[in-house]
C-alpha positions as CSV (number, residue, x, y, z in Angstrom):
1,M,-1.2,-19.2,15.8
2,D,-2.2,-19.9,19.5
3,M,-0.7,-22.5,21.5
4,Y,-2.7,-23.6,24.9
5,V,-1.2,-25.1,27.7
6,P,-2.1,-28.8,28.1
7,K,-4.5,-29.6,30.6
8,N,-2.1,-31.8,32.7
9,M,0.1,-28.9,32.8
10,L,-2.3,-26.6,34.0
11,E,-3.4,-28.9,36.8
12,E,0.2,-28.9,37.9
13,I,0.6,-25.1,37.6
14,S,-2.9,-24.5,39.4
15,Q,-1.6,-26.8,42.1
16,T,1.7,-24.7,43.1
17,F,-0.5,-21.5,43.6
18,S,-2.4,-23.2,46.5
19,R,-6.0,-21.2,46.5
20,E,-5.0,-18.1,44.4
21,E,-6.4,-17.8,41.1
22,V,-4.2,-18.6,38.0
23,Q,-5.0,-17.1,34.6
24,I,-3.1,-18.9,31.8
25,I,-2.3,-16.6,29.0
26,P,-1.9,-18.3,25.4
27,K,1.5,-17.7,24.1
28,R,1.7,-16.7,20.3
29,Y,4.3,-18.4,17.8
30,E,5.1,-16.8,14.7
31,V,6.9,-18.9,12.0
32,L,8.7,-17.4,9.1
33,W,6.9,-18.7,6.1
34,R,9.4,-19.1,3.0
35,P,7.9,-20.5,0.0
36,D,11.2,-20.1,-2.2
37,T,13.1,-22.4,-0.1
38,N,11.4,-25.6,-1.6
39,N,12.5,-25.1,-5.0
40,L,8.9,-25.2,-6.1
41,F,9.2,-22.4,-8.5
42,R,11.8,-20.0,-10.3
43,Y,11.4,-16.4,-11.8
44,E,12.2,-16.1,-15.4
45,K,11.9,-12.8,-17.0
46,G,9.6,-11.3,-14.4
47,R,7.6,-14.4,-14.6
48,M,6.9,-16.9,-11.8
49,L,7.2,-20.4,-13.6
50,F,6.3,-23.8,-11.6
51,S,9.0,-26.7,-11.8
52,F,6.9,-29.4,-10.7
53,N,3.7,-31.3,-11.7
54,L,0.9,-30.3,-9.1
55,R,-0.9,-33.6,-9.3
56,D,2.3,-35.9,-8.9
57,K,3.5,-33.5,-5.7
58,Y,0.1,-33.9,-4.2
59,Y,-0.1,-37.4,-4.2
60,G,3.3,-37.6,-2.9
61,L,2.2,-35.8,0.2
62,T,1.2,-37.3,3.5
63,G,0.3,-36.4,7.1
64,Y,-2.4,-33.7,6.7
65,R,-2.8,-33.3,10.3
66,E,-3.4,-30.5,12.9
67,G,0.3,-30.2,13.5
68,E,0.8,-29.0,9.7
69,R,-0.6,-25.7,10.7
70,R,3.1,-25.3,12.0
71,S,4.8,-26.1,8.9
72,F,7.1,-23.2,7.4
73,I,7.7,-24.8,4.1
74,A,5.3,-24.2,1.2
75,D,3.9,-27.0,-0.7
76,P,2.4,-27.3,-4.0
77,I,-1.0,-26.7,-2.9
78,D,0.0,-23.3,-1.2
79,M,1.7,-22.4,-4.4
80,L,-1.1,-22.9,-6.5
81,I,-3.4,-20.8,-4.4
82,I,-0.9,-17.8,-4.5
83,W,-0.6,-18.2,-8.3
84,S,-4.2,-18.1,-8.8
85,K,-4.8,-15.3,-6.5
86,M,-2.0,-13.2,-8.3
87,Q,-4.1,-13.5,-11.8
88,N,-7.3,-12.7,-9.9
89,P,-7.3,-11.8,-6.3
90,F,-11.0,-12.5,-6.1
91,V,-11.2,-15.9,-7.5
92,P,-13.2,-18.5,-5.5
93,L,-11.4,-21.1,-3.9
94,A,-13.9,-23.6,-5.6
95,S,-12.6,-22.5,-8.8
96,I,-8.9,-23.1,-7.9
97,A,-10.1,-26.7,-6.8
98,R,-11.8,-27.6,-9.6
99,K,-9.0,-26.5,-12.0
100,V,-6.7,-29.0,-10.7
101,G,-9.2,-31.9,-9.5
102,L,-8.4,-31.2,-5.8
103,S,-11.4,-31.1,-3.3
104,Q,-12.4,-27.7,-2.2
105,Q,-12.1,-28.8,1.6
106,L,-8.4,-29.2,1.0
107,V,-7.8,-26.0,-1.0
108,S,-9.8,-24.1,1.6
109,Y,-7.6,-25.9,4.5
110,H,-4.4,-24.9,2.9
111,Y,-5.9,-21.3,2.4
112,R,-6.8,-20.5,5.9
113,H,-3.9,-22.0,7.6
114,H,-0.9,-21.8,5.5
115,V,-1.5,-19.0,3.2
116,I,-3.4,-16.2,5.3
117,G,-1.5,-17.5,8.5
118,Q,1.9,-16.8,7.5
119,W,1.2,-13.8,5.5
120,M,3.0,-15.0,2.4
121,Y,1.9,-12.3,-0.1
122,N,3.8,-9.6,2.2
123,G,7.1,-11.5,2.3
124,V,7.1,-12.8,-1.4
125,I,5.2,-11.4,-4.0
126,A,5.1,-7.5,-3.0
127,K,8.7,-7.2,-2.2
128,Y,9.7,-9.1,-5.5
129,L,7.5,-6.7,-7.5
130,Q,9.2,-3.6,-6.1
131,N,12.3,-4.5,-8.3
132,D,10.4,-3.5,-11.4
133,N,7.1,-1.7,-10.4
134,L,6.1,1.7,-8.5
135,T,5.1,1.4,-5.3
136,L,1.9,3.3,-4.4
137,L,0.7,4.7,-1.1
138,I,-3.2,4.0,-1.1
139,K,-5.9,5.6,1.4
140,I,-9.3,3.7,1.5
141,L,-12.1,5.4,3.1
142,T,-15.0,3.4,4.5
143,I,-18.2,4.1,6.1
144,S,-17.3,3.0,9.6
145,S,-14.6,1.7,11.6
146,V,-16.1,-1.9,11.5
147,S,-15.9,-1.8,7.7
148,A,-12.3,-0.7,8.0
149,L,-11.5,-3.6,9.9
150,K,-13.2,-6.0,7.7
151,M,-11.1,-4.1,4.5
152,L,-7.9,-4.4,6.3
153,E,-8.8,-8.3,6.7
154,L,-9.4,-8.4,3.1
155,L,-6.0,-6.6,2.0
156,Q,-4.2,-9.4,3.9
157,R,-5.7,-11.9,1.9
158,I,-4.8,-10.2,-1.5
159,P,-1.6,-10.4,-3.3
160,F,0.3,-7.1,-4.3
161,F,-0.3,-5.3,-0.9
162,L,3.0,-4.6,1.0
163,E,1.6,-3.6,4.4
164,S,-1.5,-1.8,5.6
165,F,-3.0,-0.4,8.7
166,V,-5.6,1.5,10.2
167,P,-4.4,5.0,11.6
168,I,-5.1,5.4,15.5
169,N,-6.7,9.1,14.9
170,D,-8.9,7.7,11.8
171,Y,-10.5,4.6,12.5
172,K,-12.7,4.6,9.0
173,S,-9.7,4.7,6.9
174,I,-6.7,2.3,5.9
175,F,-3.5,3.2,4.5
176,T,-1.8,0.6,2.2
177,W,1.2,-0.1,0.2
178,L,0.5,-1.4,-3.4
179,V,3.0,-3.0,-5.8
180,A,1.9,-4.5,-8.7
181,P,2.2,-4.0,-12.5
182,H,0.1,-1.0,-14.3
183,S,-2.5,-3.1,-15.5
184,I,-3.5,-4.7,-12.3
185,I,-3.1,-1.7,-10.2
186,K,-6.0,-0.1,-12.2
187,C,-8.1,-3.3,-12.3
188,L,-7.5,-3.7,-8.6
189,I,-8.4,0.0,-7.5
190,N,-11.4,-0.1,-9.5
191,S,-12.8,-3.2,-8.2
192,F,-12.7,-1.5,-4.7
193,H,-15.7,0.5,-6.0
194,E,-17.9,-2.5,-6.3
195,I,-17.7,-2.6,-2.6
196,E,-20.8,-0.7,-1.2
197,E,-18.7,-0.2,2.3
198,I,-16.0,1.8,0.6
199,E,-16.7,5.7,0.4
200,M,-13.5,6.9,-1.6
201,V,-10.3,5.7,-2.7
202,E,-7.0,7.9,-2.9
203,I,-3.7,7.6,-4.4
204,L,-1.4,9.8,-1.9
205,G,2.1,9.0,-2.8
206,I,4.4,7.3,-5.5
207,C,7.7,5.7,-4.7
208,D,10.4,4.5,-7.2
209,P,12.3,1.7,-5.7
210,P,15.5,2.7,-8.2
211,T,15.4,6.0,-6.7
212,E,14.0,6.1,-3.3
213,K,14.2,3.0,-1.0
214,I,11.3,2.4,1.1
215,R,11.9,2.8,5.1
216,T,9.6,1.8,7.8
217,F,6.1,2.4,6.9
218,P,4.9,5.0,7.0
219,W,7.9,6.9,5.6
220,R,6.7,10.4,6.3
221,D,3.6,11.7,8.2
222,I,0.8,10.5,6.5
223,N,-0.9,13.8,7.1
224,S,1.4,15.6,4.8
225,F,0.2,13.7,1.8
226,R,-2.1,15.4,-0.7
227,S,-4.2,13.4,-3.1
228,L,-2.7,12.6,-6.2
229,I,-5.4,10.9,-7.6
230,K,-9.2,10.7,-6.1
231,A,-12.3,8.5,-6.7
232,G,-15.5,8.2,-5.1
233,K,-18.3,5.8,-4.5
234,H,-19.1,4.0,-7.9
235,E,-16.3,6.0,-9.7
236,K,-13.7,4.3,-11.8
237,I,-10.2,5.8,-11.4
238,S,-8.2,6.8,-14.5
239,I,-4.4,5.9,-14.0
């Protein structure tokens, strides 16, 4: 989130530099977002179980203001969004809102300013799933560098993607770690072929957490990988 210098401070700073031009650079503050510190859910036999009644919790909350963007503790609406996105990454926010009787504007606010802004998927869901599921290194080839950036932004909003990046020498490709149960992996990868701007999806590597701990990404030169599984435009992948 960008924090700008208040106007009164800007005037004081400008006066101290006499006639010289002053460029005020916004500072970026990063907040660690920890949904597991508020006792909102628990894990039991590999499943995420809620320990609250959503409506009761929601109506007990107050103060939905601009300053709430800096909140670092998840609330029930944030957890509802992550839960729904785990079941179906492309579910519309309007559907989530209708399911629990909340306004679409409120759910959209939480999604944009809490869920996306704090990268909750990367820190909670994917790393937790590493305990019992394989981690795949996937390459997604798009039709242009603009499409690659759009796809990179999309991956940041979808559960199960641990980390993603566009390499400096290949602006049309995205490399990402995907951690999910087998049935979800197949469905998720095949859904990419419905996107016209994607040319190819390749599975380059498989890492089994119990036998090989994932190190800093990428854990070896990406050019050393060869495709284990490859599917072109409109082709369904078989895993």
